[in-house]
N, C-alpha and C positions, 0 to 999 in steps of 0.2 A: 502492499500500500504507500503511495506517492505523496504522503501528507508532509506538511512542510510545519515546525512551531519553532517561534522564537520568543523564550520566557526570558524576559526582563534583558535585553544583549544590551551591550554598552558597548562600543568602540571608541577608542584613546589613541591619539596619533599626535606626535610632538605637543604632549601635553595641554592638546584640545580633545574634551569629549564631542565625537561626532553624531552617537548616535546613544541618548539618554534613556535607555529604558523601555526598549520596544518588545511587545507582546503582539504578535501575529500568528494568527493559527490559519493556514491553508487546506483547505481539504483536499481527499484524494479526488483529481484530474479539475481541479476547480482553477479558473484563469482570476488572478489577483492582480491588479494594476497598482503599481507603486507610485503615485502622480504628484511632483509638486516642482517648485523651481531651481531653479540652478543652483548649489550647495545646499540644499536642503538634507542629505543623505540618501539619495534613492540608490546612487549606484555603490554607495557604503555598505548600504545593506545587503543588495546582493550580493556582492561582495564576499559578505559574512556566510551568508547562506552558501556560498561555492567552498569557500575556505582559502578565498584570497585576502583575505584581511582578519587579521585577529582578533577574537572578539572579548576585551579588556573583563568582560563582567556578563554573567547569566549563560543560557544554553541554546544551541541549537538542535534540533530534533528532526530528520528524516525518517518518516513511519516512526519506529518504537527506538530509533538508535540514537542515540549522544552523541553527534560527529562533531561537537566544539571541538575539539582539541583532533581531530583526523585531518589529515593532507586532501587533495582534491581529488587525487588519484582513487580516493578510499570512500568518496562521498558520488551517491547515484545522480549524479548533477551534469547538465551541461549548458555553456553559457558563451553569448553572444555579446560581444560587447562594441559601442559604435565604431570602431577601426573595423571588425571583422575580425580581425588576428591570423589571416591566413598564412602556411606555409608558402613562403616564396619560389621553394625549388619543385616546389608540386603542380600539377597544373589543376582544373576544377574537378576531374573525375576524380584523380588521389587525394585532393581536398575533402571532397564531400566524402568517399570511402572512408577516411581515415580511422574513424573511430571503431568500425569495424574490423581493418586490417586491426588494430592494436588487439581486440579481440578474437582474431581469429576466426572470424566469422568465412564459412564457407565461399570461395570465388563465384558461384551462381550465387549464393542468396546475395552476396555483397553487388553484384552484380543488378541483380532486380532492383533491389533497394534504392541502389543509388540512379538508377533510372528513372523510380518512379518519381523521386524528389527532383529528380532533373527536369521531366516533366512537368511537374508542379508548380518550378517555382520559373520558368520557360528558360532553362539553362542547355536544355538537349544541346544546343547550335555551340555551345560554346566549352564543353569538356574537355578539348584538349588545349585551350589557351590557360600561359599564366594568368596567374591574380593581377601583375604588371600591366596586364594588355588590357585588364577590366574598368570600366568607369567603378568610380565607388559606388553606387547603387547596385550594382552587381556584383561587389564583392559582399556587399552587406547580406545579399542573396543567394552566394554562395556560404556565406556562414551560418544561415538560419538552415539549408539545406543539409551542411553538415551538421547541425545539431539534431535536428530530425531522425535526421536516417537511423538513429540507436533505438529510437520508439521507447516511449515510457519514462520512467524514471522523471526527475524535475528540469523545466527549463526555465532557463533566468536567462532573460534580453533586455541589454539596458540602449535604450535609445536606438531599437534595431531597425526604424526605416529614416533615421534621419538626414539619409541621403537620398532618400525614393523623391519624385517630385510626386506632387498630389494625387493626379490619378493612378500612378503605378503605386501608391503608398495605398489606397483605398484596396485594388486588388489583392495586394499583401493581407489587408487585414484579414479581409475573406476567406481568402488560402490559410492564413493562418488556423483560423477557429476551424474551417474543414478538418485540417491533417491533425490538429491539436483534440479533436471530439475523437477522430477515428483513431489515434492513435493513443489515447490514456493519458497523453501526460500531463500533469500538473504544470502550469506556465505562471511564472512573474515575470510581470512586464514593469521595467522601469523610464518612465517618460514624462516628459515634462507638457506631451500634447495633448488635453482634455479630449480632441476629437479622438486620438486613437486610442486614449483610457476607454471611454467612455464605449466607443466601439467593440473593442474588444473582450474588456473586461465583467467579469460575474458582480464582482467588489471592487471597489477602490480603498486603497488605504492615500489617503492624502498627507504628504510627511510637510512638516513644519520646523525648521533649526534643528533636525534631528530629533523630533517628536511624531508622534500620529494622533495628527489632529483631529480625524475623524474618519472613521472607516465604516462601510455599508455599500448599497448597490448604486450605481451611479446616477439614477434618478431621484434615489432617497437624500441623497449630498446634494442634488441642485435643490429639491425643492425645500431642505429640510436643513439647510445649514447650520451646524453649531457655532459658529465664529464667524466674524467680520471676516477672518485671513479665507477662510472657506468658500464665504460668500461672495468673494472678490475673487478669487483666482478660479473658481469655476464659472463661464459662463463667458459671451464674447457678445457684446459688448457685456463689462462685469456689471454685478449690482452696486444700482447706488448707494451710496450713503450719505444720508443728512444729519445731520446732530440736534437732537428734539428733546423735547421735556415733555413729561406728562405734568396736567395743573388740572388744578379744579377750577369750574367757572361753573356758578348761579349753582351748585351742588352738587353738578356731574363731573365727571373725569373724562379731561380730554387729549388728545397728543396732537403737540404741534412739532413741524417739524420744516424750518424754510417756511416755503409757500404751499406746503400738505399739512392739511388740519382732517384730523377723525374726530368727529362731534361726540361717538358714542365708543367708549370701551367695555371691553370683558370684564368678570370680578379680577383675573388676574393683575390685571394690567393695573385696574381700578386700585388695586392695593398700593399702587405704587407713586401715587400723587404726589408732588412734589420732589420729581426723581430724573437726573438727568438722562438721556439715553440714544440713541442711533436706530434711524429708521433705514430702513432696506426695500427698496423694490428694484425686480427684474424689469430691466427696458421696455420686452417683450409682452409686460403684464400692464405697461399703460398702452392707451389708447385713449383719441379723437373722445370727447366727452361730446354728449348730446341729448339735451335735455337736463331733468335734474337728476344727477349723481351722488352720493353719500360723501366721496372724497373726490375732489378736480385740484387741479393745478391749472394755473393761469401765471405764464408767463412770456418771455419775448425770445423767439426764437434767435439765436445766436451764429450756428451751422448746421449744415446735413451734408448727409453721404450717403449715395447712392448707391443700393445693396442689391440692384433689382428688382423683384416684385415688393421689397420695402425700403424704405428710408429711415436711416438713423438720425434723427433730430437731438440737438442739444438746447438745453435752456439755461438760461442763468440764472443760478440761485442767488450768489454774491458774489464778490469778485475769486474766494477760494472754491467753491462750489459748482457746478455744473449738474444737470439732470439731464439725463440722456433717455431718448426713447425712443423705440422701432416699433414704427410705425407703417401702416397702409400707405402707400403713393394714392393720390398724387403728394408729394413732396410743397411744403410750406415753404413762404418765403423768408430769408433772414430780414428780422425788424420784425416781423409779423409775431403779434399776438395771438400766441396757441394756448389753446383750452384742451386739459388733458384729464382722463380720470383712470381711478383704480380700483378693482374689487378688494375690501375688505379683507378679505380671507388672505390675499395677497400681497400683504405690509408684514414686512418681519424686523422686529425687535429687537434690539439685541444692548446690554447693558453697556456701563460705558467701560468695563473690562471687555468687551469683544465678543462678553459669551454672552448664547441668545437666550430672548427672556420668553418671545413668541414668536410663533408663524401664523399671520392672520390676528387680527384685532377685534 
């Protein structure tokens, strides 16, 4: 059974702690994305699982085995880094076949598996070429094929599609999922590309400064972010965050944040009268107002951007804050007064420390 279990894993390098007590359980044959910005510890986490980074505290378990102190060769893992790390003296066929050659897999079976991966990644016409004659994207695909040819076990991918263009990236994501499900591989993929993470993963672990900020299905992370970091890291454009305050007017609790006023609050937020907060609204949840709505925003348009069937619009809240909306065409004019609305259940409220207080008011 190819499960991965990290228990309070810490990694320290040159006196700095890069991972701060990571707890993560990946089920057999599950796809989990390690998602975060550069420097958040994604590669370090994968390297700790692979045995390429020394764990200073905690445990790494693969299946029922504690592999914390075992070398990479004694772990049932395969890793693809951003560079691909191909063997320059071998051609594509030799590179893809290498894990099978080391394990002394019979020649006929080896050839069958290599041919299957070559077809999957469109490498059949490149099998006699050396890595130096390949593009960066092709080298990454060879590295992917080499890692999957073993079948089973744990596959660790560190930004595996970073050198592929957008159309090819989408093809590779689909092919990876098909092969992963067919071979029964447990997959951890580290990426800062949320589109890749949300396309590939059944669950995402959002990493921030060496800690897991939130773990869960991609849809849950997007809909109910637990912190302002997760709220703004996921989504493009990112979630609007506007400083606000919960106050009492004429005996009723209301929420005000810049041009946003919510005149009626539920019991949980009503208990926080006289408290500062941050209001979060996703750009796609704002829409043109027509008639009477509970929550409206009316401000001057400062910029627009054409997105195809939609338009990105920015409204100036103050000199430091703007409110971004993604609305249907036609595009409003810069300088035009635009009235928008948002459903109360789409408004997120965060405490001053960035922790979520409520999803919906």
